[in-house]
NUGU-180049 format. One record per residue: residue number from 1; residue in one letter; x, y, z of N, C-alpha, C in turn. Coordinates in Angstrom, 2 decimals. Example, Ala and Ser with C-alpha at 12.3 -4.5 7.8 and 13.67 -1.06 7.14 Angstrom:
2
+-----+------+---------+---------+---------+---------+---------+---------+---------+---------+---------+
| seq | type |    n_xx |    n_yy |    n_zz |   ca_xx |   ca_yy |   ca_zz |    c_xx |    c_yy |    c_zz |
+-----+------+---------+---------+---------+---------+---------+---------+---------+---------+---------+
|   1 |    A |   13.19 |   -5.69 |    7.80 |   12.30 |   -4.50 |    7.80 |   13.20 |   -3.30 |    7.80 |
|   2 |    S |   12.85 |   -2.25 |    7.08 |   13.67 |   -1.06 |    7.14 |   12.90 |    0.03 |    7.87 |
+-----+------+---------+---------+---------+---------+---------+---------+---------+---------+---------+
END
This chain:
70
+-----+------+---------+---------+---------+---------+---------+---------+---------+---------+---------+
| seq | type |    n_xx |    n_yy |    n_zz |   ca_xx |   ca_yy |   ca_zz |    c_xx |    c_yy |    c_zz |
+-----+------+---------+---------+---------+---------+---------+---------+---------+---------+---------+
|   1 |    X |   -9.81 |    4.04 |   -1.82 |   -9.13 |    3.09 |   -2.20 |   -7.87 |    2.68 |   -0.99 |
|   2 |    X |   -7.54 |    3.30 |   -0.31 |   -6.33 |    3.01 |    0.68 |   -7.29 |    2.15 |    1.65 |
|   3 |    X |   -8.56 |    2.18 |    2.03 |   -9.45 |    1.25 |    2.83 |   -9.16 |   -0.34 |    1.80 |
|   4 |    X |   -9.05 |   -0.19 |    0.63 |   -8.93 |   -1.43 |   -0.05 |   -7.65 |   -1.96 |    0.25 |
|   5 |    X |   -6.64 |   -1.42 |    0.56 |   -4.94 |   -1.99 |    1.09 |   -5.23 |   -2.39 |    2.27 |
|   6 |    X |   -5.94 |   -1.67 |    3.22 |   -6.12 |   -2.20 |    4.47 |   -6.91 |   -3.40 |    4.60 |
|   7 |    X |   -8.19 |   -3.47 |    3.68 |   -8.83 |   -4.64 |    3.68 |   -8.11 |   -6.13 |    3.41 |
|   8 |    X |   -7.16 |   -5.69 |    2.11 |   -6.48 |   -6.77 |    1.71 |   -5.60 |   -7.22 |    2.56 |
|   9 |    X |   -4.60 |   -6.18 |    3.22 |   -3.64 |   -6.39 |    4.49 |   -4.34 |   -7.65 |    5.49 |
|  10 |    X |   -5.14 |   -7.01 |    5.89 |   -5.99 |   -7.90 |    7.08 |   -6.63 |   -8.91 |    6.56 |
|  11 |    X |   -7.56 |   -8.95 |    5.19 |   -7.42 |  -10.47 |    5.01 |   -6.56 |  -11.57 |    4.57 |
|  12 |    X |   -5.22 |  -10.88 |    4.46 |   -4.25 |  -12.09 |    4.31 |   -3.42 |  -12.27 |    5.76 |
|  13 |    X |   -4.29 |  -11.59 |    6.67 |   -3.69 |  -12.09 |    8.26 |   -2.59 |  -11.26 |    8.51 |
|  14 |    X |   -2.25 |  -10.03 |    8.12 |   -1.30 |   -9.18 |    8.51 |   -1.80 |   -7.97 |    9.30 |
|  15 |    X |   -0.77 |   -7.77 |   10.37 |   -1.04 |   -6.49 |   11.16 |   -0.41 |   -5.44 |   10.19 |
|  16 |    X |   -0.20 |   -4.12 |   10.55 |    0.82 |   -3.22 |    9.59 |    2.14 |   -3.53 |   10.46 |
|  17 |    X |    2.20 |   -3.87 |   11.33 |    3.58 |   -4.22 |   11.92 |    4.24 |   -5.44 |   11.05 |
|  18 |    X |    3.42 |   -6.57 |   10.88 |    4.07 |   -7.49 |   10.40 |    3.86 |   -7.61 |    8.94 |
|  19 |    X |    3.12 |   -6.87 |    8.33 |    3.41 |   -6.50 |    6.96 |    4.30 |   -5.91 |    6.62 |
|  20 |    X |    4.48 |   -4.80 |    7.25 |    6.11 |   -3.61 |    7.16 |    7.17 |   -4.63 |    7.13 |
|  21 |    X |    7.33 |   -5.24 |    8.18 |    8.23 |   -6.21 |    8.27 |    8.71 |   -7.02 |    6.92 |
|  22 |    X |    7.54 |   -7.60 |    6.78 |    7.55 |   -8.64 |    5.31 |    8.23 |   -7.61 |    4.25 |
|  23 |    X |    7.62 |   -6.29 |    3.75 |    8.12 |   -5.38 |    3.02 |    9.39 |   -4.97 |    3.26 |
|  24 |    X |    9.84 |   -5.00 |    4.48 |   11.39 |   -4.25 |    4.86 |   11.22 |   -3.03 |    4.72 |
|  25 |    X |   10.18 |   -2.31 |    5.60 |   10.02 |   -0.80 |    5.77 |    9.46 |   -0.77 |    7.04 |
|  26 |    X |    9.47 |    0.25 |    7.67 |    9.31 |    0.54 |    9.35 |    7.54 |    0.53 |    9.22 |
|  27 |    X |    6.99 |    0.64 |   10.09 |    5.60 |    0.54 |   10.56 |    4.95 |    1.85 |   10.05 |
|  28 |    X |    5.74 |    2.83 |   10.62 |    5.38 |    4.11 |   10.61 |    5.19 |    4.63 |    8.92 |
|  29 |    X |    6.12 |    4.00 |    8.37 |    6.05 |    4.27 |    6.73 |    5.02 |    3.38 |    5.76 |
|  30 |    X |    4.65 |    2.55 |    6.59 |    3.82 |    1.79 |    5.83 |    2.38 |    2.56 |    6.20 |
|  31 |    X |    1.88 |    2.69 |    7.47 |    0.99 |    3.31 |    7.91 |    0.75 |    4.66 |    7.07 |
|  32 |    X |    1.77 |    5.30 |    6.68 |    1.44 |    6.61 |    6.19 |    0.96 |    6.15 |    4.46 |
|  33 |    X |    1.48 |    5.25 |    3.84 |    1.02 |    4.83 |    2.42 |   -0.52 |    4.39 |    2.81 |
|  34 |    X |   -0.80 |    3.26 |    3.89 |   -2.04 |    3.01 |    3.63 |   -2.95 |    4.27 |    3.97 |
|  35 |    X |   -2.76 |    4.88 |    4.65 |   -3.77 |    6.18 |    5.08 |   -3.52 |    7.27 |    4.26 |
|  36 |    X |   -2.65 |    6.91 |    2.96 |   -2.75 |    7.99 |    1.87 |   -1.86 |    9.21 |    2.02 |
|  37 |    X |   -1.26 |    9.13 |    3.29 |   -0.30 |   10.56 |    3.14 |    0.99 |   10.39 |    2.56 |
|  38 |    X |    1.06 |    9.16 |    2.18 |    2.71 |    9.14 |    1.02 |    2.20 |    7.88 |    0.04 |
|  39 |    X |    3.01 |    8.29 |   -0.83 |    2.94 |    7.08 |   -2.36 |    3.78 |    6.46 |   -2.19 |
|  40 |    X |    3.94 |    4.83 |   -2.31 |    5.11 |    4.17 |   -2.35 |    5.60 |    4.26 |   -3.72 |
|  41 |    X |    7.16 |    4.06 |   -3.60 |    8.22 |    4.02 |   -4.69 |    7.39 |    2.71 |   -5.72 |
|  42 |    X |    7.76 |    2.85 |   -6.92 |    7.32 |    1.67 |   -7.74 |    7.73 |    0.45 |   -7.15 |
|  43 |    X |    9.28 |    0.39 |   -6.50 |    9.44 |   -0.95 |   -6.25 |    8.58 |   -1.62 |   -5.08 |
|  44 |    X |    8.30 |   -0.74 |   -4.18 |    7.57 |   -1.01 |   -2.71 |    5.83 |   -1.37 |   -3.47 |
|  45 |    X |    5.57 |   -0.62 |   -4.08 |    4.29 |   -0.95 |   -4.72 |    3.97 |   -2.27 |   -5.47 |
|  46 |    X |    5.24 |   -2.46 |   -5.91 |    5.36 |   -3.88 |   -6.62 |    5.30 |   -5.04 |   -5.38 |
|  47 |    X |    6.03 |   -4.53 |   -4.66 |    6.18 |   -5.83 |   -3.20 |    4.82 |   -5.88 |   -2.64 |
|  48 |    X |    4.03 |   -4.57 |   -2.63 |    3.14 |   -4.77 |   -1.78 |    2.10 |   -5.45 |   -2.53 |
|  49 |    X |    1.85 |   -5.23 |   -3.71 |    1.17 |   -6.11 |   -4.64 |    1.11 |   -7.83 |   -4.80 |
|  50 |    X |    2.61 |   -7.90 |   -4.90 |    2.80 |   -9.43 |   -4.65 |    2.83 |   -9.98 |   -3.54 |
|  51 |    X |    2.86 |   -9.48 |   -2.35 |    2.77 |   -9.78 |   -0.56 |    1.20 |  -10.12 |   -0.71 |
|  52 |    X |    0.36 |   -9.56 |   -1.18 |   -0.79 |   -9.45 |   -1.19 |   -1.64 |  -10.32 |   -2.05 |
|  53 |    X |   -0.98 |  -10.88 |   -3.61 |   -1.44 |  -11.50 |   -4.38 |   -2.55 |  -10.54 |   -5.19 |
|  54 |    X |   -1.99 |   -9.45 |   -5.14 |   -3.19 |   -8.27 |   -6.00 |   -2.62 |   -8.30 |   -7.51 |
|  55 |    X |   -3.48 |   -8.63 |   -8.38 |   -2.87 |   -8.91 |   -9.85 |   -3.41 |   -7.46 |  -10.97 |
|  56 |    X |   -4.05 |   -6.42 |   -9.80 |   -4.56 |   -5.05 |  -10.82 |   -3.74 |   -4.08 |  -10.44 |
|  57 |    X |   -3.65 |   -3.35 |  -11.41 |   -2.90 |   -1.75 |  -11.45 |   -3.46 |   -0.81 |  -10.70 |
|  58 |    X |   -4.96 |   -1.25 |   -9.85 |   -5.48 |    0.15 |   -9.39 |   -5.14 |    0.11 |   -7.97 |
|  59 |    X |   -4.55 |   -0.34 |   -7.33 |   -4.48 |   -0.04 |   -5.81 |   -3.96 |    0.66 |   -5.38 |
|  60 |    X |   -3.31 |    1.61 |   -5.94 |   -2.73 |    2.79 |   -5.45 |   -3.21 |    3.87 |   -6.12 |
|  61 |    X |   -4.46 |    3.67 |   -6.80 |   -5.26 |    4.93 |   -7.18 |   -6.07 |    5.71 |   -6.30 |
|  62 |    X |   -5.95 |    6.96 |   -6.21 |   -6.23 |    7.64 |   -5.21 |   -7.17 |    8.88 |   -5.91 |
|  63 |    X |   -8.72 |    8.35 |   -5.96 |   -9.28 |    9.75 |   -6.58 |   -9.56 |   11.08 |   -5.87 |
|  64 |    X |   -8.90 |   11.16 |   -4.86 |   -9.08 |   12.23 |   -3.85 |   -8.03 |   13.22 |   -4.18 |
|  65 |    X |   -6.77 |   12.53 |   -4.87 |   -5.49 |   13.32 |   -5.02 |   -5.57 |   14.00 |   -6.50 |
|  66 |    X |   -5.24 |   15.29 |   -6.52 |   -5.37 |   15.36 |   -8.16 |   -4.05 |   14.82 |   -9.21 |
|  67 |    X |   -4.58 |   14.52 |  -10.14 |   -3.04 |   13.97 |  -11.29 |   -2.33 |   15.02 |  -11.70 |
|  68 |    X |   -1.40 |   15.34 |  -11.31 |   -0.19 |   16.30 |  -12.13 |   -0.44 |   16.34 |  -13.60 |
|  69 |    X |   -0.61 |   17.31 |  -14.20 |   -0.15 |   17.39 |  -15.67 |    0.81 |   18.32 |  -16.17 |
|  70 |    X |    1.74 |   17.48 |  -16.77 |    2.96 |   18.68 |  -16.90 |    2.67 |   19.05 |  -18.53 |
+-----+------+---------+---------+---------+---------+---------+---------+---------+---------+---------+
END
């Protein structure tokens, strides 16, 4: 999944630095999202999807992380 995010970002012509600047976050914060170490907020995930022109809801699905059940 995170590979998809990297592939889409690179396909759109962004480096992590230029993409994080577009999103208004630090490069290190964005890098942690892309590597799967952090999950973006809902607002940031929507900004990422919009900036990449990605219309689907599976961009941040990570099958390696267990889904918490309350």
